[in-house]
C-alpha positions in Angstrom: 78.8 -63.3 41.7 80.2 -61.9 37.9 78.1 -64.5 36.2 75.2 -63.3 37.8 75.9 -59.7 37.4 76.9 -60.5 33.9 73.4 -61.6 33.6 71.1 -59.2 34.6 73.1 -56.9 33.0 72.8 -58.4 29.4 69.0 -59.3 30.8 68.0 -55.5 31.8 70.2 -54.2 28.3 67.8 -56.8 26.0 64.6 -56.0 27.8 65.9 -52.1 27.1 66.3 -52.9 23.7 62.9 -54.5 23.0 61.0 -52.0 24.2 63.3 -50.0 21.9 62.4 -52.0 19.1 58.7 -52.5 20.1 58.7 -48.6 20.6 60.5 -48.0 16.9 58.3 -51.0 15.2 54.7 -49.0 17.3 56.2 -45.5 15.0 56.7 -47.3 11.9 53.3 -49.1 12.2 51.5 -45.6 12.9 53.3 -44.1 10.1 52.7 -46.8 7.7 49.2 -47.1 8.6 48.7 -43.0 7.9 50.5 -43.2 4.6 48.2 -46.1 3.8 45.1 -44.2 5.1 46.5 -41.2 3.3 47.3 -43.2 0.0 43.9 -45.0 -0.1 41.8 -41.2 0.4 43.7 -40.3 -2.7 42.9 -43.6 -4.9 39.8 -42.9 -3.5 39.3 -39.6 -4.6 40.6 -40.1 -7.5 38.4 -42.8 -8.5 35.4 -40.9 -7.4 37.1 -37.8 -10.0 37.3 -40.4 -12.9 33.4 -42.1 -11.7 32.3 -38.6 -12.1 33.7 -37.6 -15.0 33.1 -40.7 -16.9 29.2 -40.9 -15.8 29.1 -36.8 -16.8 30.9 -38.6 -20.5 28.4 -41.2 -20.8 24.9 -39.3 -19.8 26.4 -36.3 -22.6 26.8 -39.4 -24.9 23.5 -40.7 -24.2 21.2 -37.2 -24.5 23.2 -37.1 -28.0 22.3 -40.2 -29.1 18.4 -39.3 -27.2 18.4 -35.9 -29.2 19.2 -38.2 -32.9 17.2 -40.7 -32.2 14.5 -38.1 -31.8 15.4 -36.4 -34.9 15.4 -39.6 -36.8 11.8 -40.3 -35.6 10.5 -37.4 -36.2 11.1 -37.9 -40.1 9.6 -41.3 -40.2 5.7 -41.6 -40.9 3.9 -43.0 -38.0 1.7 -45.3 -39.5 -2.1 -46.2 -37.5 -2.2 -48.3 -35.3 -5.3 -50.7 -35.8 -7.5 -50.8 -32.6 -6.8 -53.7 -30.4 -10.1 -56.4 -30.2 -11.3 -56.8 -27.2 -10.2 -60.3 -25.2 -12.9 -62.8 -24.3 -12.6 -63.5 -20.1 -11.2 -67.0 -19.9 -13.5 -69.5 -17.9 -12.7 -70.0 -14.4 -11.4 -72.9 -13.1 -15.1 -74.1 -11.8 -16.6 -73.5 -15.5 -14.1 -75.8 -17.0 -14.4 -78.7 -14.3 -16.8 -81.2 -15.4 -20.4 -81.8 -13.4 -21.1 -84.1 -10.7 -23.3 -85.7 -12.8 -20.7 -87.0 -15.2 -18.2 -87.6 -12.2 -20.9 -89.9 -10.8 -21.7 -91.8 -14.2 -17.5 -92.7 -14.6 -17.3 -93.9 -11.1 -15.1 -90.7 -10.0 -17.2 -91.2 -6.6 -16.1 -89.9 -2.5 -15.4 -93.5 -2.1 -12.9 -93.8 -4.9 -11.2 -90.3 -3.8 -10.8 -92.0 -0.2 -9.3 -94.7 -1.8 -6.7 -92.8 -3.8 -5.7 -90.4 -0.6 -4.1 -93.9 0.8 -2.1 -94.8 -2.0 1.8 -93.8 -2.6 4.5 -93.6 -5.0 5.6 -97.2 -3.7 1.7 -98.7 -4.5 2.4 -97.9 -8.5 6.3 -98.3 -8.4 6.4 -102.0 -6.5 3.1 -103.2 -8.1 4.0 -107.2 -9.5 3.0 -106.4 -12.7 5.6 -107.2 -15.9 7.1 -104.4 -18.2 4.7 -105.2 -21.5 6.0 -104.2 -24.8 5.3 -100.7 -26.0 2.7 -100.0 -28.7 4.5 -97.9 -30.4 1.0 -96.7 -33.4 -1.2 -95.8 -30.1 -1.9 -92.2 -30.4 -2.1 -90.6 -26.6 -4.8 -87.5 -26.7 -5.3 -85.1 -23.2 -2.1 -87.5 -21.9 -4.5 -90.7 -21.9 -3.3 -93.3 -24.3 -6.1 -94.3 -26.5 -5.3 -98.2 -25.9 -8.1 -98.0 -23.1 -11.5 -98.6 -23.8 -13.9 -95.3 -24.3 -15.5 -95.4 -20.0 -11.9 -95.8 -19.6 -10.3 -93.4 -21.6 -12.8 -90.5 -20.4 -12.8 -91.9 -16.5 -8.7 -91.3 -16.7 -9.1 -87.8 -18.3 -11.8 -86.8 -15.8 -9.4 -88.6 -12.5 -6.5 -86.3 -14.0 -8.5 -83.5 -13.5 -10.9 -84.1 -10.3 -8.1 -86.1 -8.0 -4.8 -84.6 -7.7 -3.1 -87.7 -5.8 -3.5 -89.1 -9.3 -1.9 -86.6 -11.7 0.5 -86.1 -9.2 1.6 -89.7 -9.1 1.7 -89.7 -12.8 3.6 -86.8 -13.3 6.1 -88.4 -11.1 6.1 -91.9 -12.5 6.2 -91.3 -16.3 7.7 -92.1 -17.6 11.0 -92.3 -15.3 10.1 -95.3 -13.6 7.4 -96.9 -15.6 5.4 -96.6 -19.5 2.5 -95.0 -19.5 0.6 -98.1 -20.1 1.6 -99.7 -17.5 0.5 -96.7 -15.0 -3.1 -97.1 -16.4 -3.4 -100.8 -16.0 -2.0 -100.5 -12.6 -4.6 -97.8 -11.6 -7.3 -100.1 -13.5 -6.3 -102.8 -11.8 -6.5 -101.0 -7.8 -9.5 -99.8 -8.0 -11.2 -102.0 -10.1 -13.5 -102.8 -6.9 -15.0 -99.3 -7.1 -15.5 -98.7 -11.1 -16.6 -102.2 -12.3 -20.2 -101.6 -11.4 -20.6 -97.9 -13.0 -18.4 -99.5 -16.2 -20.9 -102.3 -16.6 -23.7 -100.0 -16.8 -22.4 -97.8 -18.8 -21.9 -100.4 -21.7 -25.4 -101.6 -21.2 -26.7 -98.2 -21.3 -24.8 -98.1 -25.1 -26.0 -101.4 -25.5 -30.3 -101.2 -25.0 -29.7 -97.2 -27.0 -28.1 -99.1 -30.1 -30.3 -101.7 -29.8 -33.4 -98.9 -29.4 -31.7 -97.3 -32.8 -31.7 -100.4 -34.8 -35.1 -101.0 -34.1 -36.4 -97.1 -35.2 -34.6 -97.5 -38.5 -36.3 -100.9 -39.3 -39.4 -99.6 -38.2 -38.4 -96.2 -40.6 -37.5 -98.7 -43.3 -41.1 -100.9 -42.7 -42.8 -98.2 -43.0 -40.5 -96.4 -46.2 -40.9 -100.2 -47.6 -44.7 -100.2 -46.8 -45.5 -96.4 -48.3 -43.6 -97.4 -51.8 -45.6 -100.5 -51.6 -48.9 -98.9 -51.6 -48.2 -96.1 -53.7 -46.9 -99.2 -56.7 -50.4 -100.3 -55.9 -52.8 -97.5 -56.1 -50.5 -96.7 -59.2 -51.5 -100.6 -60.8 -55.6 -99.7 -60.0 -55.2 -96.5 -61.9 -53.6 -97.9 -64.9 -56.3 -100.4 -64.3 -59.1 -98.5 -63.7 -57.9 -95.5 -67.0 -57.6 -98.7 -69.6 -61.1 -100.3 -68.6 -62.6 -96.9 -69.2 -61.2 -96.3 -72.4 -62.3 -99.9 -73.8 -65.6 -98.8 -72.8 -65.4 -95.9 -74.4 -64.0 -97.6 -77.8 -66.7 -100.4 -77.5 -69.4 -97.4 -77.5 -68.4 -95.5 -80.2 -68.0 -98.5 -82.0 -71.3 -99.3 -81.4 -72.9 -95.7 -81.5 -70.6 -94.2 -84.0 -68.8 -90.7 -82.7 -71.8 -88.9 -81.0 -69.2 -86.2 -79.9 -68.3 -85.1 -83.3 -72.5 -85.2 -84.6 -73.4 -83.1 -81.3 -70.6 -80.4 -82.1 -71.8 -79.8 -85.6 -74.9 -78.3 -87.4 -79.1 -78.6 -86.3 -79.4 -81.0 -89.6 -78.1 -84.0 -87.4 -81.0 -85.6 -87.0 -82.0 -85.6 -90.1 -79.6 -88.1 -90.6 -80.7 -89.6 -87.6 -83.8 -90.6 -89.8 -82.6 -90.9 -93.0 -81.0 -93.9 -91.4 -84.2 -95.0 -89.6 -85.8 -95.0 -92.8 -83.4 -97.0 -95.0 -83.4 -99.4 -91.8 -87.1 -99.6 -92.3 -86.8 -100.2 -96.1 -84.4 -102.6 -96.1 -86.9 -104.8 -93.7 -89.7 -104.8 -96.5 -92.1 -103.0 -94.0 -94.5 -101.1 -94.5 -97.1 -98.6 -92.9 -101.3 -98.5 -94.0 -101.1 -95.4 -95.0 -98.4 -96.5 -97.6 -100.3 -99.4 -98.7 -103.4 -96.9 -99.5 -101.2 -94.7 -101.3 -100.0 -97.6 -103.3 -104.0 -99.0 -103.7 -104.7 -95.0 -104.6 -101.6 -94.8 -107.4 -102.8 -98.3 -108.9 -106.7 -97.5 -109.5 -105.9 -93.5 -110.6 -103.6 -95.9 -113.5 -106.2 -97.7 -114.0 -108.7 -95.2 -115.4 -106.3 -93.8 -117.3 
């Protein structure tokens, strides 16, 4: 019984002591909280005061600096700013897109678009084509390798702008997984059934056009050659005609004399011709009847004397 009483008494004292300790701890905690709150308020108030002082000082310094800048700016002459030229309007995307006729000419049809939409990244990445050595001397223009032929290069440029799936595939694959050369080789192998007819037609048209230009060029050369030959022939004929006329003129001058100079002389030219004819008659020994009568009369008069 004594042990039990002692235990009860000890338990009661322990409980009482515990209550006292709890009350004391609560009291101290409230005092600590109160002091902490008070201290926090003081720190916050002090910080706010310091912040306002710093802000006021900064504003004062900024105003002072702004005043100095304005004073300096007023002393510096401001150059006149030339008018800004008007910027031409940027063409819309619709204007830069190729027309339907060009897309059709280079094989970018609805069937091709539908076929390309069914492709995936794996279609290119897993295609059984060995990597070929890169040709470093082949240039790249407009993101298209120039080792393609003329038609393929234009088709690749158009398909990148018209079919967004190909542009996306190329961006994700080149050059991370494959070279540009390999990408376009795979693409043209995949779409060969859709574009082969258009490519063949394009080169046939170029061949016909080249033959037509060659024929026209040969025709122009032939016409030029004929014109030159005709001019040379006319020149020769004119030269022969001039030579013949000159020879006939020389013969006339030789036989008849220079009639032109006699015509330009005085009126006594006819008498000179008559004298020449008289000389010719005298030299030939022919005499007229009157000359014979005069001769006979002269002889008779001489005899009478």
